PDB file of N, CA, C and O in Angstrom:
ATOM      1  N   MET A   1      -1.172   4.432 -15.694  1.00  0.00           N
ATOM      2  CA  MET A   1      -0.389   4.548 -14.438  1.00  0.00           C
ATOM      3  C   MET A   1      -1.111   3.671 -13.328  1.00  0.00           C
ATOM      4  O   MET A   1      -2.336   3.697 -13.207  1.00  0.00           O
ATOM      5  N   TYR A   2      -0.389   2.986 -12.621  1.00  0.00           N
ATOM      6  CA  TYR A   2      -0.945   2.117 -11.551  1.00  0.00           C
ATOM      7  C   TYR A   2      -0.863   2.801 -10.193  1.00  0.00           C
ATOM      8  O   TYR A   2      -0.039   3.701 -10.032  1.00  0.00           O
ATOM      9  N   THR A   3      -1.647   2.435  -9.239  1.00  0.00           N
ATOM     10  CA  THR A   3      -1.479   2.891  -7.878  1.00  0.00           C
ATOM     11  C   THR A   3      -1.392   1.618  -6.981  1.00  0.00           C
ATOM     12  O   THR A   3      -1.941   0.561  -7.294  1.00  0.00           O
ATOM     13  N   LEU A   4      -0.704   1.785  -5.907  1.00  0.00           N
ATOM     14  CA  LEU A   4      -0.491   0.637  -4.960  1.00  0.00           C
ATOM     15  C   LEU A   4      -1.685   0.533  -4.051  1.00  0.00           C
ATOM     16  O   LEU A   4      -1.845  -0.483  -3.375  1.00  0.00           O
ATOM     17  N   TYR A   5      -2.530   1.539  -4.005  1.00  0.00           N
ATOM     18  CA  TYR A   5      -3.702   1.466  -3.106  1.00  0.00           C
ATOM     19  C   TYR A   5      -4.967   1.466  -4.014  1.00  0.00           C
ATOM     20  O   TYR A   5      -5.119   2.325  -4.883  1.00  0.00           O
ATOM     21  N   LYS A   6      -5.832   0.515  -3.794  1.00  0.00           N
ATOM     22  CA  LYS A   6      -7.080   0.377  -4.521  1.00  0.00           C
ATOM     23  C   LYS A   6      -8.221   0.652  -3.562  1.00  0.00           C
ATOM     24  O   LYS A   6      -8.041   0.525  -2.351  1.00  0.00           O
ATOM     25  N   LYS A   7      -9.364   1.015  -4.052  1.00  0.00           N
ATOM     26  CA  LYS A   7     -10.501   1.193  -3.183  1.00  0.00           C
ATOM     27  C   LYS A   7     -11.738   0.549  -3.827  1.00  0.00           C
ATOM     28  O   LYS A   7     -11.821   0.421  -5.049  1.00  0.00           O
ATOM     29  N   TYR A   8     -12.670   0.158  -3.002  1.00  0.00           N
ATOM     30  CA  TYR A   8     -13.943  -0.385  -3.431  1.00  0.00           C
ATOM     31  C   TYR A   8     -15.088   0.131  -2.500  1.00  0.00           C
ATOM     32  O   TYR A   8     -14.881   0.610  -1.385  1.00  0.00           O
ATOM     33  N   TYR A   9     -16.276  -0.011  -3.055  1.00  0.00           N
ATOM     34  CA  TYR A   9     -17.404   0.549  -2.331  1.00  0.00           C
ATOM     35  C   TYR A   9     -18.334  -0.670  -2.006  1.00  0.00           C
ATOM     36  O   TYR A   9     -19.070  -1.155  -2.865  1.00  0.00           O
ATOM     37  N   PRO A  10     -18.264  -1.141  -0.722  1.00  0.00           N
ATOM     38  CA  PRO A  10     -19.124  -2.320  -0.349  1.00  0.00           C
ATOM     39  C   PRO A  10     -20.619  -1.948  -0.264  1.00  0.00           C
ATOM     40  O   PRO A  10     -21.012  -0.792  -0.110  1.00  0.00           O
ATOM     41  N   TYR A  11     -21.390  -2.990  -0.373  1.00  0.00           N
ATOM     42  CA  TYR A  11     -22.862  -2.808  -0.200  1.00  0.00           C
ATOM     43  C   TYR A  11     -23.173  -2.388   1.212  1.00  0.00           C
ATOM     44  O   TYR A  11     -22.649  -2.962   2.166  1.00  0.00           O
ATOM     45  N   VAL A  12     -24.042  -1.367   1.357  1.00  0.00           N
ATOM     46  CA  VAL A  12     -24.496  -0.949   2.694  1.00  0.00           C
ATOM     47  C   VAL A  12     -25.958  -1.342   2.755  1.00  0.00           C
ATOM     48  O   VAL A  12     -26.761  -0.809   1.989  1.00  0.00           O
ATOM     49  N   GLY A  13     -26.316  -2.215   3.599  1.00  0.00           N
ATOM     50  CA  GLY A  13     -27.658  -2.675   3.811  1.00  0.00           C
ATOM     51  C   GLY A  13     -28.481  -1.721   4.660  1.00  0.00           C
ATOM     52  O   GLY A  13     -27.930  -1.025   5.513  1.00  0.00           O
ATOM     53  N   PRO A  14     -29.810  -1.676   4.439  1.00  0.00           N
ATOM     54  CA  PRO A  14     -30.608  -0.782   5.191  1.00  0.00           C
ATOM     55  C   PRO A  14     -30.718  -1.075   6.674  1.00  0.00           C
ATOM     56  O   PRO A  14     -31.010  -0.192   7.481  1.00  0.00           O
ATOM     57  N   PHE A  15     -30.471  -2.375   7.031  1.00  0.00           N
ATOM     58  CA  PHE A  15     -30.636  -2.807   8.439  1.00  0.00           C
ATOM     59  C   PHE A  15     -29.284  -3.136   9.130  1.00  0.00           C
ATOM     60  O   PHE A  15     -29.266  -3.835  10.143  1.00  0.00           O
ATOM     61  N   ASP A  16     -28.167  -2.636   8.584  1.00  0.00           N
ATOM     62  CA  ASP A  16     -26.843  -2.837   9.199  1.00  0.00           C
ATOM     63  C   ASP A  16     -26.841  -2.288  10.586  1.00  0.00           C
ATOM     64  O   ASP A  16     -27.249  -1.143  10.782  1.00  0.00           O
ATOM     65  N   PRO A  17     -26.389  -3.065  11.595  1.00  0.00           N
ATOM     66  CA  PRO A  17     -26.479  -2.509  13.003  1.00  0.00           C
ATOM     67  C   PRO A  17     -25.399  -1.477  13.351  1.00  0.00           C
ATOM     68  O   PRO A  17     -25.529  -0.738  14.328  1.00  0.00           O
ATOM     69  N   CYS A  18     -24.257  -1.430  12.488  1.00  0.00           N
ATOM     70  CA  CYS A  18     -23.184  -0.492  12.817  1.00  0.00           C
ATOM     71  C   CYS A  18     -23.172   0.606  11.703  1.00  0.00           C
ATOM     72  O   CYS A  18     -23.727   0.413  10.621  1.00  0.00           O
ATOM     73  N   PRO A  19     -22.544   1.716  11.996  1.00  0.00           N
ATOM     74  CA  PRO A  19     -22.349   2.710  10.997  1.00  0.00           C
ATOM     75  C   PRO A  19     -21.433   2.103   9.832  1.00  0.00           C
ATOM     76  O   PRO A  19     -20.405   1.490  10.122  1.00  0.00           O
ATOM     77  N   PRO A  20     -21.801   2.275   8.627  1.00  0.00           N
ATOM     78  CA  PRO A  20     -21.066   1.617   7.539  1.00  0.00           C
ATOM     79  C   PRO A  20     -19.708   2.389   7.180  1.00  0.00           C
ATOM     80  O   PRO A  20     -19.596   3.610   7.294  1.00  0.00           O
ATOM     81  N   ILE A  21     -18.764   1.600   6.767  1.00  0.00           N
ATOM     82  CA  ILE A  21     -17.595   2.181   6.093  1.00  0.00           C
ATOM     83  C   ILE A  21     -17.866   2.193   4.623  1.00  0.00           C
ATOM     84  O   ILE A  21     -17.888   1.150   3.970  1.00  0.00           O
ATOM     85  N   ARG A  22     -18.064   3.334   4.121  1.00  0.00           N
ATOM     86  CA  ARG A  22     -18.574   3.484   2.699  1.00  0.00           C
ATOM     87  C   ARG A  22     -17.408   3.214   1.655  1.00  0.00           C
ATOM     88  O   ARG A  22     -17.686   2.695   0.574  1.00  0.00           O
ATOM     89  N   VAL A  23     -16.181   3.543   1.956  1.00  0.00           N
ATOM     90  CA  VAL A  23     -15.149   3.281   1.054  1.00  0.00           C
ATOM     91  C   VAL A  23     -14.079   2.415   1.804  1.00  0.00           C
ATOM     92  O   VAL A  23     -13.643   2.815   2.883  1.00  0.00           O
ATOM     93  N   LYS A  24     -13.667   1.290   1.279  1.00  0.00           N
ATOM     94  CA  LYS A  24     -12.664   0.467   1.799  1.00  0.00           C
ATOM     95  C   LYS A  24     -11.464   0.450   0.890  1.00  0.00           C
ATOM     96  O   LYS A  24     -11.615   0.395  -0.330  1.00  0.00           O
ATOM     97  N   THR A  25     -10.297   0.495   1.444  1.00  0.00           N
ATOM     98  CA  THR A  25      -9.070   0.432   0.703  1.00  0.00           C
ATOM     99  C   THR A  25      -8.215  -0.766   1.040  1.00  0.00           C
ATOM    100  O   THR A  25      -8.313  -1.331   2.129  1.00  0.00           O
ATOM    101  N   TYR A  26      -7.335  -1.166   0.052  1.00  0.00           N
ATOM    102  CA  TYR A  26      -6.427  -2.233   0.259  1.00  0.00           C
ATOM    103  C   TYR A  26      -5.186  -1.983  -0.513  1.00  0.00           C
ATOM    104  O   TYR A  26      -5.212  -1.240  -1.494  1.00  0.00           O
ATOM    105  N   SER A  27      -4.062  -2.589  -0.102  1.00  0.00           N
ATOM    106  CA  SER A  27      -2.745  -2.346  -0.728  1.00  0.00           C
ATOM    107  C   SER A  27      -2.491  -3.487  -1.608  1.00  0.00           C
ATOM    108  O   SER A  27      -2.852  -4.613  -1.263  1.00  0.00           O
ATOM    109  N   THR A  28      -1.869  -3.269  -2.773  1.00  0.00           N
ATOM    110  CA  THR A  28      -1.374  -4.241  -3.661  1.00  0.00           C
ATOM    111  C   THR A  28       0.163  -4.216  -3.758  1.00  0.00           C
ATOM    112  O   THR A  28       0.732  -3.132  -3.882  1.00  0.00           O
ATOM    113  N   PRO A  29       0.840  -5.339  -3.706  1.00  0.00           N
ATOM    114  CA  PRO A  29       2.314  -5.279  -3.771  1.00  0.00           C
ATOM    115  C   PRO A  29       2.846  -4.901  -5.150  1.00  0.00           C
ATOM    116  O   PRO A  29       2.241  -5.228  -6.171  1.00  0.00           O
ATOM    117  N   PRO A  30       4.016  -4.189  -5.168  1.00  0.00           N
ATOM    118  CA  PRO A  30       4.530  -3.737  -6.477  1.00  0.00           C
ATOM    119  C   PRO A  30       4.912  -4.838  -7.385  1.00  0.00           C
ATOM    120  O   PRO A  30       4.925  -4.606  -8.593  1.00  0.00           O
ATOM    121  N   ASN A  31       5.224  -6.016  -6.940  1.00  0.00           N
ATOM    122  CA  ASN A  31       5.640  -7.132  -7.800  1.00  0.00           C
ATOM    123  C   ASN A  31       4.557  -7.634  -8.717  1.00  0.00           C
ATOM    124  O   ASN A  31       4.804  -8.400  -9.649  1.00  0.00           O
ATOM    125  N   LEU A  32       3.284  -7.162  -8.418  1.00  0.00           N
ATOM    126  CA  LEU A  32       2.135  -7.570  -9.322  1.00  0.00           C
ATOM    127  C   LEU A  32       2.336  -6.900 -10.669  1.00  0.00           C
ATOM    128  O   LEU A  32       1.922  -7.430 -11.700  1.00  0.00           O
ATOM    129  N   TYR A  33       2.980  -5.714 -10.663  1.00  0.00           N
ATOM    130  CA  TYR A  33       3.035  -4.947 -11.872  1.00  0.00           C
ATOM    131  C   TYR A  33       4.335  -5.082 -12.657  1.00  0.00           C
ATOM    132  O   TYR A  33       4.563  -4.350 -13.620  1.00  0.00           O
ATOM    133  N   VAL A  34       5.168  -6.002 -12.251  1.00  0.00           N
ATOM    134  CA  VAL A  34       6.388  -6.271 -12.964  1.00  0.00           C
ATOM    135  C   VAL A  34       6.335  -7.702 -13.512  1.00  0.00           C
ATOM    136  O   VAL A  34       6.338  -8.646 -12.722  1.00  0.00           O
ATOM    137  N   GLY A  35       6.289  -7.899 -14.845  1.00  0.00           N
ATOM    138  CA  GLY A  35       6.113  -9.199 -15.430  1.00  0.00           C
ATOM    139  C   GLY A  35       7.266 -10.125 -15.124  1.00  0.00           C
ATOM    140  O   GLY A  35       7.079 -11.313 -14.861  1.00  0.00           O
ATOM    141  N   PHE A  36       8.509  -9.543 -15.163  1.00  0.00           N
ATOM    142  CA  PHE A  36       9.704 -10.326 -14.848  1.00  0.00           C
ATOM    143  C   PHE A  36      10.693  -9.383 -14.209  1.00  0.00           C
ATOM    144  O   PHE A  36      10.537  -8.166 -14.315  1.00  0.00           O
ATOM    145  N   GLN A  37      11.648  -9.879 -13.588  1.00  0.00           N
ATOM    146  CA  GLN A  37      12.703  -9.095 -12.941  1.00  0.00           C
ATOM    147  C   GLN A  37      13.762  -8.652 -13.950  1.00  0.00           C
ATOM    148  O   GLN A  37      14.544  -9.500 -14.381  1.00  0.00           O
ATOM    149  N   PRO A  38      13.837  -7.429 -14.341  1.00  0.00           N
ATOM    150  CA  PRO A  38      14.825  -6.999 -15.390  1.00  0.00           C
ATOM    151  C   PRO A  38      16.257  -7.099 -14.784  1.00  0.00           C
ATOM    152  O   PRO A  38      16.450  -7.162 -13.570  1.00  0.00           O
ATOM    153  N   TYR A  39      17.259  -7.110 -15.730  1.00  0.00           N
ATOM    154  CA  TYR A  39      18.623  -7.095 -15.285  1.00  0.00           C
ATOM    155  C   TYR A  39      19.007  -5.661 -14.798  1.00  0.00           C
ATOM    156  O   TYR A  39      18.407  -4.655 -15.176  1.00  0.00           O
ATOM    157  N   ASN A  40      20.044  -5.653 -13.938  1.00  0.00           N
ATOM    158  CA  ASN A  40      20.706  -4.438 -13.515  1.00  0.00           C
ATOM    159  C   ASN A  40      19.736  -3.492 -12.778  1.00  0.00           C
ATOM    160  O   ASN A  40      19.776  -2.283 -13.008  1.00  0.00           O
ATOM    161  N   LEU A  41      18.886  -4.011 -11.917  1.00  0.00           N
ATOM    162  CA  LEU A  41      18.023  -3.171 -11.152  1.00  0.00           C
ATOM    163  C   LEU A  41      18.864  -2.465 -10.050  1.00  0.00           C
ATOM    164  O   LEU A  41      19.788  -3.109  -9.554  1.00  0.00           O
ATOM    165  N   PRO A  42      18.638  -1.266  -9.648  1.00  0.00           N
ATOM    166  CA  PRO A  42      19.314  -0.675  -8.620  1.00  0.00           C
ATOM    167  C   PRO A  42      19.062  -1.428  -7.301  1.00  0.00           C
ATOM    168  O   PRO A  42      18.001  -2.017  -7.094  1.00  0.00           O
ATOM    169  N   GLN A  43      20.053  -1.387  -6.437  1.00  0.00           N
ATOM    170  CA  GLN A  43      19.875  -2.156  -5.159  1.00  0.00           C
ATOM    171  C   GLN A  43      20.106  -1.239  -3.940  1.00  0.00           C
ATOM    172  O   GLN A  43      20.840  -0.253  -4.019  1.00  0.00           O
ATOM    173  N   PHE A  44      19.494  -1.572  -2.872  1.00  0.00           N
ATOM    174  CA  PHE A  44      19.768  -0.881  -1.541  1.00  0.00           C
ATOM    175  C   PHE A  44      21.108  -1.452  -1.024  1.00  0.00           C
ATOM    176  O   PHE A  44      21.553  -2.532  -1.415  1.00  0.00           O
ATOM    177  N   SER A  45      21.717  -0.666  -0.127  1.00  0.00           N
ATOM    178  CA  SER A  45      22.860  -1.246   0.580  1.00  0.00           C
ATOM    179  C   SER A  45      22.322  -2.347   1.457  1.00  0.00           C
ATOM    180  O   SER A  45      21.135  -2.377   1.781  1.00  0.00           O
ATOM    181  N   PRO A  46      23.251  -3.307   1.862  1.00  0.00           N
ATOM    182  CA  PRO A  46      22.808  -4.451   2.690  1.00  0.00           C
ATOM    183  C   PRO A  46      22.094  -4.039   3.998  1.00  0.00           C
ATOM    184  O   PRO A  46      21.119  -4.684   4.386  1.00  0.00           O
ATOM    185  N   LYS A  47      22.541  -3.026   4.647  1.00  0.00           N
ATOM    186  CA  LYS A  47      21.968  -2.598   5.910  1.00  0.00           C
ATOM    187  C   LYS A  47      20.579  -2.027   5.629  1.00  0.00           C
ATOM    188  O   LYS A  47      19.624  -2.362   6.329  1.00  0.00           O
ATOM    189  N   GLU A  48      20.454  -1.161   4.604  1.00  0.00           N
ATOM    190  CA  GLU A  48      19.164  -0.561   4.215  1.00  0.00           C
ATOM    191  C   GLU A  48      18.169  -1.699   3.747  1.00  0.00           C
ATOM    192  O   GLU A  48      16.987  -1.670   4.087  1.00  0.00           O
ATOM    193  N   ALA A  49      18.657  -2.634   3.007  1.00  0.00           N
ATOM    194  CA  ALA A  49      17.844  -3.699   2.507  1.00  0.00           C
ATOM    195  C   ALA A  49      17.278  -4.526   3.636  1.00  0.00           C
ATOM    196  O   ALA A  49      16.119  -4.931   3.549  1.00  0.00           O
ATOM    197  N   LEU A  50      18.034  -4.805   4.706  1.00  0.00           N
ATOM    198  CA  LEU A  50      17.476  -5.474   5.897  1.00  0.00           C
ATOM    199  C   LEU A  50      16.407  -4.628   6.573  1.00  0.00           C
ATOM    200  O   LEU A  50      15.396  -5.168   7.023  1.00  0.00           O
ATOM    201  N   TYR A  51      16.596  -3.376   6.653  1.00  0.00           N
ATOM    202  CA  TYR A  51      15.673  -2.493   7.272  1.00  0.00           C
ATOM    203  C   TYR A  51      14.290  -2.490   6.465  1.00  0.00           C
ATOM    204  O   TYR A  51      13.206  -2.596   7.040  1.00  0.00           O
ATOM    205  N   LYS A  52      14.422  -2.364   5.149  1.00  0.00           N
ATOM    206  CA  LYS A  52      13.206  -2.220   4.257  1.00  0.00           C
ATOM    207  C   LYS A  52      12.618  -3.494   3.897  1.00  0.00           C
ATOM    208  O   LYS A  52      11.445  -3.516   3.524  1.00  0.00           O
ATOM    209  N   GLY A  53      13.344  -4.620   3.971  1.00  0.00           N
ATOM    210  CA  GLY A  53      12.721  -5.955   3.716  1.00  0.00           C
ATOM    211  C   GLY A  53      12.872  -6.371   2.245  1.00  0.00           C
ATOM    212  O   GLY A  53      12.280  -7.367   1.831  1.00  0.00           O
ATOM    213  N   THR A  54      13.632  -5.647   1.473  1.00  0.00           N
ATOM    214  CA  THR A  54      13.804  -6.024   0.103  1.00  0.00           C
ATOM    215  C   THR A  54      15.159  -5.447  -0.359  1.00  0.00           C
ATOM    216  O   THR A  54      15.651  -4.452   0.173  1.00  0.00           O
ATOM    217  N   LEU A  55      15.743  -6.126  -1.386  1.00  0.00           N
ATOM    218  CA  LEU A  55      17.052  -5.626  -1.879  1.00  0.00           C
ATOM    219  C   LEU A  55      16.809  -4.576  -3.003  1.00  0.00           C
ATOM    220  O   LEU A  55      17.716  -3.790  -3.278  1.00  0.00           O
ATOM    221  N   TRP A  56      15.666  -4.534  -3.638  1.00  0.00           N
ATOM    222  CA  TRP A  56      15.430  -3.662  -4.805  1.00  0.00           C
ATOM    223  C   TRP A  56      14.421  -2.592  -4.468  1.00  0.00           C
ATOM    224  O   TRP A  56      13.327  -2.894  -3.990  1.00  0.00           O
ATOM    225  N   PRO A  57      14.795  -1.268  -4.726  1.00  0.00           N
ATOM    226  CA  PRO A  57      13.814  -0.228  -4.516  1.00  0.00           C
ATOM    227  C   PRO A  57      12.524  -0.385  -5.292  1.00  0.00           C
ATOM    228  O   PRO A  57      11.467   0.038  -4.824  1.00  0.00           O
ATOM    229  N   ALA A  58      12.588  -0.964  -6.428  1.00  0.00           N
ATOM    230  CA  ALA A  58      11.365  -1.135  -7.240  1.00  0.00           C
ATOM    231  C   ALA A  58      10.335  -2.020  -6.531  1.00  0.00           C
ATOM    232  O   ALA A  58       9.150  -1.896  -6.840  1.00  0.00           O
ATOM    233  N   PHE A  59      10.701  -2.882  -5.623  1.00  0.00           N
ATOM    234  CA  PHE A  59       9.778  -3.800  -4.957  1.00  0.00           C
ATOM    235  C   PHE A  59       9.462  -3.254  -3.539  1.00  0.00           C
ATOM    236  O   PHE A  59       8.746  -3.932  -2.802  1.00  0.00           O
ATOM    237  N   TYR A  60       9.942  -2.107  -3.134  1.00  0.00           N
ATOM    238  CA  TYR A  60       9.764  -1.627  -1.752  1.00  0.00           C
ATOM    239  C   TYR A  60       8.379  -0.972  -1.717  1.00  0.00           C
ATOM    240  O   TYR A  60       8.033  -0.176  -2.590  1.00  0.00           O
ATOM    241  N   ASP A  61       7.593  -1.325  -0.689  1.00  0.00           N
ATOM    242  CA  ASP A  61       6.286  -0.740  -0.584  1.00  0.00           C
ATOM    243  C   ASP A  61       6.036  -0.549   0.876  1.00  0.00           C
ATOM    244  O   ASP A  61       5.664  -1.503   1.560  1.00  0.00           O
ATOM    245  N   PRO A  62       6.229   0.681   1.402  1.00  0.00           N
ATOM    246  CA  PRO A  62       5.924   0.996   2.838  1.00  0.00           C
ATOM    247  C   PRO A  62       4.392   0.941   3.051  1.00  0.00           C
ATOM    248  O   PRO A  62       3.635   1.370   2.180  1.00  0.00           O
ATOM    249  N   TYR A  63       3.946   0.425   4.182  1.00  0.00           N
ATOM    250  CA  TYR A  63       2.528   0.299   4.489  1.00  0.00           C
ATOM    251  C   TYR A  63       2.118   1.528   5.302  1.00  0.00           C
ATOM    252  O   TYR A  63       2.705   1.786   6.353  1.00  0.00           O
ATOM    253  N   TYR A  64       1.152   2.268   4.854  1.00  0.00           N
ATOM    254  CA  TYR A  64       0.590   3.350   5.617  1.00  0.00           C
ATOM    255  C   TYR A  64      -0.846   2.971   5.911  1.00  0.00           C
ATOM    256  O   TYR A  64      -1.569   2.600   4.987  1.00  0.00           O
ATOM    257  N   ASN A  65      -1.268   3.043   7.083  1.00  0.00           N
ATOM    258  CA  ASN A  65      -2.596   2.733   7.571  1.00  0.00           C
ATOM    259  C   ASN A  65      -3.563   3.827   7.007  1.00  0.00           C
ATOM    260  O   ASN A  65      -3.391   4.993   7.363  1.00  0.00           O
ATOM    261  N   PRO A  66      -4.524   3.518   6.184  1.00  0.00           N
ATOM    262  CA  PRO A  66      -5.395   4.596   5.673  1.00  0.00           C
ATOM    263  C   PRO A  66      -6.179   5.357   6.744  1.00  0.00           C
ATOM    264  O   PRO A  66      -6.651   6.469   6.503  1.00  0.00           O
ATOM    265  N   TYR A  67      -6.310   4.771   7.886  1.00  0.00           N
ATOM    266  CA  TYR A  67      -7.087   5.549   8.947  1.00  0.00           C
ATOM    267  C   TYR A  67      -6.203   6.403   9.851  1.00  0.00           C
ATOM    268  O   TYR A  67      -6.691   7.270  10.576  1.00  0.00           O
ATOM    269  N   GLU A  68      -4.887   6.145   9.798  1.00  0.00           N
ATOM    270  CA  GLU A  68      -3.985   6.941  10.517  1.00  0.00           C
ATOM    271  C   GLU A  68      -3.469   8.230   9.730  1.00  0.00           C
ATOM    272  O   GLU A  68      -3.025   9.214  10.321  1.00  0.00           O
ATOM    273  N   LYS A  69      -3.565   8.137   8.392  1.00  0.00           N
ATOM    274  CA  LYS A  69      -3.079   9.204   7.600  1.00  0.00           C
ATOM    275  C   LYS A  69      -3.747  10.519   7.874  1.00  0.00           C
ATOM    276  O   LYS A  69      -3.019  11.507   7.979  1.00  0.00           O
ATOM    277  N   PRO A  70      -5.123  10.658   8.010  1.00  0.00           N
ATOM    278  CA  PRO A  70      -5.660  11.950   8.331  1.00  0.00           C
ATOM    279  C   PRO A  70      -5.215  12.457   9.697  1.00  0.00           C
ATOM    280  O   PRO A  70      -5.139  13.671   9.885  1.00  0.00           O
ATOM    281  N   MET A  71      -4.918  11.585  10.659  1.00  0.00           N
ATOM    282  CA  MET A  71      -4.389  12.102  11.927  1.00  0.00           C
ATOM    283  C   MET A  71      -3.022  12.746  11.805  1.00  0.00           C
ATOM    284  O   MET A  71      -2.726  13.735  12.476  1.00  0.00           O
ATOM    285  N   ARG A  72      -2.195  12.182  10.948  1.00  0.00           N
ATOM    286  CA  ARG A  72      -0.880  12.798  10.700  1.00  0.00           C
ATOM    287  C   ARG A  72      -0.995  14.201  10.068  1.00  0.00           C
ATOM    288  O   ARG A  72      -0.227  15.118  10.362  1.00  0.00           O
ATOM    289  N   GLU A  73      -1.989  14.305   9.194  1.00  0.00           N
ATOM    290  CA  GLU A  73      -2.177  15.613   8.493  1.00  0.00           C
ATOM    291  C   GLU A  73      -2.700  16.705   9.514  1.00  0.00           C
ATOM    292  O   GLU A  73      -2.358  17.882   9.401  1.00  0.00           O
ATOM    293  N   GLU A  74      -3.506  16.284  10.469  1.00  0.00           N
ATOM    294  CA  GLU A  74      -4.021  17.242  11.500  1.00  0.00           C
ATOM    295  C   GLU A  74      -2.937  17.774  12.334  1.00  0.00           C
ATOM    296  O   GLU A  74      -2.978  18.943  12.718  1.00  0.00           O
ATOM    297  N   VAL A  75      -1.888  16.921  12.665  1.00  0.00           N
ATOM    298  CA  VAL A  75      -0.848  17.380  13.571  1.00  0.00           C
ATOM    299  C   VAL A  75       0.072  18.424  12.900  1.00  0.00           C
ATOM    300  O   VAL A  75       0.565  19.327  13.575  1.00  0.00           O
ATOM    301  N   GLN A  76       0.300  18.311  11.609  1.00  0.00           N
ATOM    302  CA  GLN A  76       1.200  19.188  10.937  1.00  0.00           C
ATOM    303  C   GLN A  76       0.619  20.516  10.670  1.00  0.00           C
ATOM    304  O   GLN A  76       1.285  21.377  10.094  1.00  0.00           O
TER     305      GLN A  76
END
């Protein structure tokens, strides 16, 4: 199973002037995991496709800022 968010652990030097970010994350687009576009994929309606930026739900990837997500969880 694949995930759209990957993480890596950068090197933290002993003399870094700022507090380090120990885990960094990045987003990968869904089209990396589809070798070719299959026939008869489901489609969004034209209005919804313009809103989401793609015609096919398989290629839709909403962006969530990894630093804002904990703030949303605190509010709820």
